[in-house]
N, C-alpha and C positions, 0 to 999 in steps of 0.2 A: 849776902845775908849779913845782918847786923847782930852784934852781941847784945845790944840794948833794944828792947822793944820800941818800935816806932810809935810816937804820940800823934794821934789824929782824932778828930771829932767822930770819925767813922766808928770808933771803938767805944764811944760813950753810950750809956743805956738810953732807951726811948720807950715810949708808950704808944700802942696801937689798940684802940678799943679796949677789950678786957685784958690785953697782954702787956706785961712789962718785958721789954726785949733787952737782952745783954749788949746788943750793939745795933748800929744803924744800917747795917748791910742786909739787904733783902735779896734772896734768890728769886729772880723774875720767872714768871711762868714760860715754859718753853715746850712746844709740842715735840714729842720724841717717838711717837707711834710704836710703843711697846705694850699697848693694851691688847686684849683679845679682839677677834673680829666682831664680837658682840658688845664691845665697849667695856668689858669687865677688866679692871686693873689686875695685872699679873704679879706673882711674888717677886719677880725681878725688880718691879717698880718700888717695892718696899725697901729693897736693898739700896737702890739708887738714891732715894730720898733720905734714908737714914744715914747714908754716907755724908750728906751735906748739911748736917745740923749745926755746923759752925755759923750758918746764917742766923742773924737775929730773928728773921722770919722767912719761911719758905712759902711762896705762892705756888701751889701745884699747877700743873699744866691745864690748858683749856679743856673743859669737859662739857659735853653737850647736854642741854636740858630736855631735849626731846629728839625723837628719831630723825625727823626732817632737818634738824639743825646740824647733822653730822657734816663735817668738812671732808676729811681724808680717811683712808683706811687705818684701822687699828689705833684710833684715838679713843680716849676714855669717855665714858658717859656717866651720868648721875640721875637717871630717871626711873630706875627700877630696883628691886631688892638685891639682885645680883651685883649691881654696880655698888650699892651701899656696902655690901659684904666685902667686895674686893677692895674698896677704898679703906674700909676699916682695918684691914691688914696693914695698909700703908701707914695710916695715922698712928696705929698702935706701935709700929716699928719706930717711927719718928719720935713719938712721945717717950718711949722707952730709952732712946738715945739722948733725950734731953732737948728735943727740938719743938718748934711751934709752927703751925701750918694753917694757911688759908687755901681755898680751892677756887680757881677761876672758872666762871660759868661763861660759855661762849656758844652762841647760835651762829652758824656759818652764813645763813641767808643764801645769797646767790653763789657763795663759795662752797659748792657741793656738786654731787653727781649721782644719778640713779644707780650707777654701778657700786657706789660706796654705801648709800643708805637704802636703796630700793625705792626711792621716792624722788619726784621732781623737786628741785630746790625751790624755795619760796623767797620772795624779796619785796621791798616796797613797790617796785615797778618792774616790768619785764625787760630789764636791761642786763644783758649777759656780761660776765666777767671777760675782759679782753685778754684772756690768757688760757692756757691749758690747765686741766685738773689732773692731779695724780690719783690713779685708780688702781685696783688690784691687777689690772691688765696693762698698766703703764699709763703715760700721760695721754689724755684724750681732750679734744675740744670741749670747751665749756658749753653748757646748755642754757637756753633762755629760761630764766626762773619764772614761776608763776606769781602774778601779783597777789599779795595777801588780802584777804577779805577782812572786814572789820571783825567778824567773829574770830578769824584766825589770829588777828592781832590780840584780841582779848585772851584767847586760849594760850598764846605764847607768853603773855605777862603771867598768867597763872602757872605755866610750866616753869618759868624762872623761879617763882616763889616756891613751888614744890621742890625743885632742885636744890634750893637753898636749905630747906628743911631736911632734905636727904643728906646734904653735906654735913650739917650739924649732927645728924644721927650717925653719920659715918666717922665722927670724931674730929672734924675740922673745927678750928676756933672761929672761922667765919669764911666768907666768900668775897671774891672780887668779881663784879659784873664787867664783862669785856665790851666796852663801847668804842674800841679803837681798831685800827689797822685794817679797815675795810670789811669787817664782818657785819652781821645784820644790823645792830644798832647804829653803827657808823654809816651803813648804807641809807638808813632813814634820815640821818643827820645831813648827808651830803647832797647837794643839788644835782650832781651828775648821775646819781643812782636813784633819786627820789623825784619822780615826775607826777606825783599824786596831786589831786585837786580837792581832797577831803581834809579832815581835821588833822591828818598826819602828813600833810605836804604843803608846799608853798612857802609861807613865811618861816623864819627861823624858829619862832615859838611853836609852830606846828611840827616842824621836822625834828625838834628835840623831844617831842611829846612822848614817844615810845621809850626812849631812854629814861626819862623822868618817871614814867609809869612803872617801868621794870624796877628801877632802884627803889622806889617807894614801896612796891609790893614785896620786894625781897626784904627791905627793912621792917615792914610790918610782920613779915613771916618769922624772922629770927632775931629782930632787934637791930636798930641802926648801928649800934656799936660793934656789930659783927660784919659790917658791910663796907666794901671799898668799890670804887669805879675807876676803870682804866680809860684814859682818853689819849688821842694822838693828834693834837692840833696841827693842821697843815700837812700832815703826812699823806703821801699819794700811793702807798703800797696797795696792791690788789685793785689797781685801776680806779682808786677813789679820787674824785674832784669835789672838794667841799664847796668851793665857789665863794663863800663869804666867811672865812675862818675867823676874821676879827670880830664878827657879830655872833657867831655860834657859841663861842666859849664863854664870853661874859654873860650871855643869856642863860646858858646852861648852868653855870656856877650860881647865878642869882636864883635860879629855880631850885637848886639843891642845897643851898647854903643853910637853910633852916631844918634840913632833914636830920641832922646830927649823925650822919654816917661817919665811919671811922677814918676814912682817908680818901684822897684823890691821888691817882697814879698817872703821871704824865709821861708818856713814852717819847723817846728821842728829844729829851728836854735840852734846851740850849740856854745857858745863863746869859748869853749875849743878846738874846732876843727880848724885845719889849713885852711880847705876849706872855712869856714865862713869868716875868715879874708882875704883869697885871693879874695872872692867875694866882700867884702867891699872895699878892696884896688883898685880893678879894675872897680867897677861899679861907674860911674860918678854922678848918680842921687840919689834920696831919696831911702833909704833902710828900708823896713818894716820887722821886725823879729817877728816870731811867735814861742815862746819858747816851748821846749819839756816838756809837762806836762802829768801826767798819765791819761789814759782814757780807759775804764770807771773806776769809782771810785771817792772817795773824791778829792776835789781840795786840792792842797798843802797849807801849811800855808802861808798866805798872798795872796792866790788866783792867783799867777803869778806875783805879784808886784816885788818881790825880783829878780826873774829870768829876768824880764823886765829891771830892773835897771842894772843888769849885762850886758845885751845885749846892752843897751845904752852906757855903758862904753866901750864896745868892738867896737863901731862904728855905731850901728844901729841909725836910725833917729826916728822911731816910733816902737811901740810895739803893736802887734795884739794879743788879747785874745779872746777865743771863749766861753767856758762854764762858765767862771767867769762873762761875760756879760749876758749870758743866764739866770743865776740864780739870778743875781743882777742888776736890771734895772738901779740903781743909783750907779754903781760900782765905778765911779770916785770919787763921794762924799764919799763913804765908805773908799776908799783908803786914801783920804785926812784926814779923821777923825780917821783912824786906827780902824774902826769899824768891827765887826764880819761880816762874809759873810753868805749868805744863802747856804745850801748844795744843790748840783745838784741832781735832780731826774732823773737819766739816764733812768729809766724805762718808762718815759713819753716823751722821746726825739722825737719819730716819730709816736705817736699814734693819733694825730689830736686833735682838740678841745682846750679849754682854759687851762685845767690842765697841769702843767708843761710848760706852754707857756706864758700866759698873767697874771697868778695868783701869781707870785713870789712877795713877799712884799718888800717895800722900808723902809728906815729909817723914812720916814715921818709918821705922825700919821695915816693918812688914807691910807690903803694898795692900791697899784696901782697907787699912785700919786708920781711923782718924784720931786726932788728939781728943781728949775728953772735953765735951762741950761745956759751955758756961751754963749754969743752972737756970731753968725757966721759972718764972713766977707768974701767977694769974691773979 
């Protein structure tokens, strides 16, 4: 730990849409399975997020915009009044502690199971996830999803827009559309999961159509300045095979560049790859970069600070970190002081309850109490 605060661009203020942020560190969205079985956020979630307001911006965990979009048990949702009420408790707590918050909207597509949602998953094509699915009864083989009809595609777009309105009603400053990591929108984008022959399949321009329509509908619903999009170029998690990554993302950015949305969030960003620099050069708005860090396992030395600084130097505007914030509620304060970081207890990631969730200590004398956050401005 240093006597003098560390100087870094990570601690400079930044702007995202309507928000002026006190630093450039973003808490990345992370599924933690602490919601109720009905998708309603629980009081413990308010405690968890309020503990982590040292982040310039918190992007709350993936929340489903409709019932069929549910992925795993006990994930939050945002499609009915009870969900709005539950999330309002969370945003009130974060705001009272001085924080700022977006909500990620995620439809699982083929990543789901009837034992979780009560429904057969839907996807662009009937291509099953090549893995098991976690359910209340344990891991089970994935099921073949049902190919979405054109009417279902249209209703899904409307569900995303309605979910965005609900998020604003629940007190979020904006939403992030999840177009990454093998979930529904990414399934439409990728050749390996999209075998359609209609206007949503085939050429790249067709395969990105649903993502563009969802982003535009959400922007129309709540204002583009309150909307972000998460992408994961070249990522193969959840059995995704994009096929033509170098064509997908220039085409997608060209289609969205004029929408005026608040930011683009690039997952597993690598400043050594040409595609990252192409995205930065062609994207006119704010760019959030999520560095590639090992998982599961120990955090790297510095907890992602050094990787984040390299991404800022390569053109990113903000840096999103996940597990570093999970294990260190006062992460920004620790970075400023060069203080040691808590180790992540990966075995407690999804088990429910306080352990590995709200019980990580801070540098303050009393565990669970964070340093006073920097003031928020809007």
